[in-house]
PyMOL CGO cylinders between C-alpha atoms (Angstrom):
from pymol import cmd
from pymol.cgo import CYLINDER

trace = [
    CYLINDER, 1.41, 51.40, 42.28, 3.20, 54.80, 40.73, 0.3, 1, 1, 1, 1, 1, 1,
    CYLINDER, 3.20, 54.80, 40.73, 4.87, 57.38, 42.56, 0.3, 1, 1, 1, 1, 1, 1,
    CYLINDER, 4.87, 57.38, 42.56, 6.69, 60.14, 41.29, 0.3, 1, 1, 1, 1, 1, 1,
    CYLINDER, 6.69, 60.14, 41.29, 9.75, 61.94, 42.88, 0.3, 1, 1, 1, 1, 1, 1,
    CYLINDER, 9.75, 61.94, 42.88, 9.18, 65.66, 43.22, 0.3, 1, 1, 1, 1, 1, 1,
    CYLINDER, 9.18, 65.66, 43.22, 11.64, 67.83, 41.06, 0.3, 1, 1, 1, 1, 1, 1,
    CYLINDER, 11.64, 67.83, 41.06, 12.19, 70.47, 42.97, 0.3, 1, 1, 1, 1, 1, 1,
    CYLINDER, 12.19, 70.47, 42.97, 13.82, 68.80, 46.37, 0.3, 1, 1, 1, 1, 1, 1,
    CYLINDER, 13.82, 68.80, 46.37, 16.41, 66.88, 44.09, 0.3, 1, 1, 1, 1, 1, 1,
    CYLINDER, 16.41, 66.88, 44.09, 17.25, 70.15, 42.20, 0.3, 1, 1, 1, 1, 1, 1,
    CYLINDER, 17.25, 70.15, 42.20, 17.70, 72.06, 45.50, 0.3, 1, 1, 1, 1, 1, 1,
    CYLINDER, 17.70, 72.06, 45.50, 19.98, 69.20, 46.85, 0.3, 1, 1, 1, 1, 1, 1,
    CYLINDER, 19.98, 69.20, 46.85, 21.89, 69.29, 43.77, 0.3, 1, 1, 1, 1, 1, 1,
    CYLINDER, 21.89, 69.29, 43.77, 22.31, 73.02, 43.40, 0.3, 1, 1, 1, 1, 1, 1,
    CYLINDER, 22.31, 73.02, 43.40, 23.00, 73.18, 47.13, 0.3, 1, 1, 1, 1, 1, 1,
    CYLINDER, 23.00, 73.18, 47.13, 26.07, 70.41, 46.81, 0.3, 1, 1, 1, 1, 1, 1,
    CYLINDER, 26.07, 70.41, 46.81, 27.52, 71.69, 43.47, 0.3, 1, 1, 1, 1, 1, 1,
    CYLINDER, 27.52, 71.69, 43.47, 29.16, 74.50, 44.59, 0.3, 1, 1, 1, 1, 1, 1,
    CYLINDER, 29.16, 74.50, 44.59, 30.66, 76.54, 42.03, 0.3, 1, 1, 1, 1, 1, 1,
    CYLINDER, 30.66, 76.54, 42.03, 29.68, 73.96, 39.38, 0.3, 1, 1, 1, 1, 1, 1,
    CYLINDER, 29.68, 73.96, 39.38, 26.71, 74.27, 37.07, 0.3, 1, 1, 1, 1, 1, 1,
    CYLINDER, 26.71, 74.27, 37.07, 24.12, 71.82, 36.79, 0.3, 1, 1, 1, 1, 1, 1,
    CYLINDER, 24.12, 71.82, 36.79, 21.78, 71.82, 33.72, 0.3, 1, 1, 1, 1, 1, 1,
    CYLINDER, 21.78, 71.82, 33.72, 18.04, 71.37, 34.53, 0.3, 1, 1, 1, 1, 1, 1,
    CYLINDER, 18.04, 71.37, 34.53, 18.26, 68.00, 31.96, 0.3, 1, 1, 1, 1, 1, 1,
    CYLINDER, 18.26, 68.00, 31.96, 20.85, 66.71, 34.13, 0.3, 1, 1, 1, 1, 1, 1,
    CYLINDER, 20.85, 66.71, 34.13, 18.97, 67.27, 37.38, 0.3, 1, 1, 1, 1, 1, 1,
    CYLINDER, 18.97, 67.27, 37.38, 15.61, 65.49, 36.08, 0.3, 1, 1, 1, 1, 1, 1,
    CYLINDER, 15.61, 65.49, 36.08, 17.85, 62.76, 34.79, 0.3, 1, 1, 1, 1, 1, 1,
    CYLINDER, 17.85, 62.76, 34.79, 19.07, 62.16, 38.17, 0.3, 1, 1, 1, 1, 1, 1,
    CYLINDER, 19.07, 62.16, 38.17, 15.89, 62.45, 39.68, 0.3, 1, 1, 1, 1, 1, 1,
    CYLINDER, 15.89, 62.45, 39.68, 14.79, 59.77, 37.22, 0.3, 1, 1, 1, 1, 1, 1,
    CYLINDER, 14.79, 59.77, 37.22, 17.55, 57.49, 38.25, 0.3, 1, 1, 1, 1, 1, 1,
    CYLINDER, 17.55, 57.49, 38.25, 16.88, 58.06, 41.91, 0.3, 1, 1, 1, 1, 1, 1,
    CYLINDER, 16.88, 58.06, 41.91, 13.14, 56.95, 41.50, 0.3, 1, 1, 1, 1, 1, 1,
    CYLINDER, 13.14, 56.95, 41.50, 13.92, 54.04, 39.30, 0.3, 1, 1, 1, 1, 1, 1,
    CYLINDER, 13.92, 54.04, 39.30, 16.43, 52.82, 41.97, 0.3, 1, 1, 1, 1, 1, 1,
    CYLINDER, 16.43, 52.82, 41.97, 13.97, 53.41, 44.77, 0.3, 1, 1, 1, 1, 1, 1,
    CYLINDER, 13.97, 53.41, 44.77, 11.38, 51.29, 42.89, 0.3, 1, 1, 1, 1, 1, 1,
    CYLINDER, 11.38, 51.29, 42.89, 13.73, 48.46, 42.68, 0.3, 1, 1, 1, 1, 1, 1,
    CYLINDER, 13.73, 48.46, 42.68, 14.48, 48.80, 46.32, 0.3, 1, 1, 1, 1, 1, 1,
    CYLINDER, 14.48, 48.80, 46.32, 10.92, 48.75, 47.32, 0.3, 1, 1, 1, 1, 1, 1,
    CYLINDER, 10.92, 48.75, 47.32, 10.23, 45.97, 44.85, 0.3, 1, 1, 1, 1, 1, 1,
    CYLINDER, 10.23, 45.97, 44.85, 13.16, 43.66, 46.52, 0.3, 1, 1, 1, 1, 1, 1,
    CYLINDER, 13.16, 43.66, 46.52, 11.75, 44.83, 49.91, 0.3, 1, 1, 1, 1, 1, 1,
    CYLINDER, 11.75, 44.83, 49.91, 8.15, 43.53, 49.22, 0.3, 1, 1, 1, 1, 1, 1,
    CYLINDER, 8.15, 43.53, 49.22, 9.69, 40.54, 47.67, 0.3, 1, 1, 1, 1, 1, 1,
    CYLINDER, 9.69, 40.54, 47.67, 11.44, 39.62, 50.82, 0.3, 1, 1, 1, 1, 1, 1,
    CYLINDER, 11.44, 39.62, 50.82, 8.47, 40.45, 52.91, 0.3, 1, 1, 1, 1, 1, 1,
]
cmd.load_cgo(trace, "trace")
């Protein structure tokens, strides 16, 4: 099963918390990919334990 994290909510959170810092779209996309990967790992571990 594959689920993709929507990019827009991640981008909105980053920009809301960045304050005066500038955040590139590439950096926001990379963070979304890392969140997706980490979430998948957590889900796999939870499934193994269940």
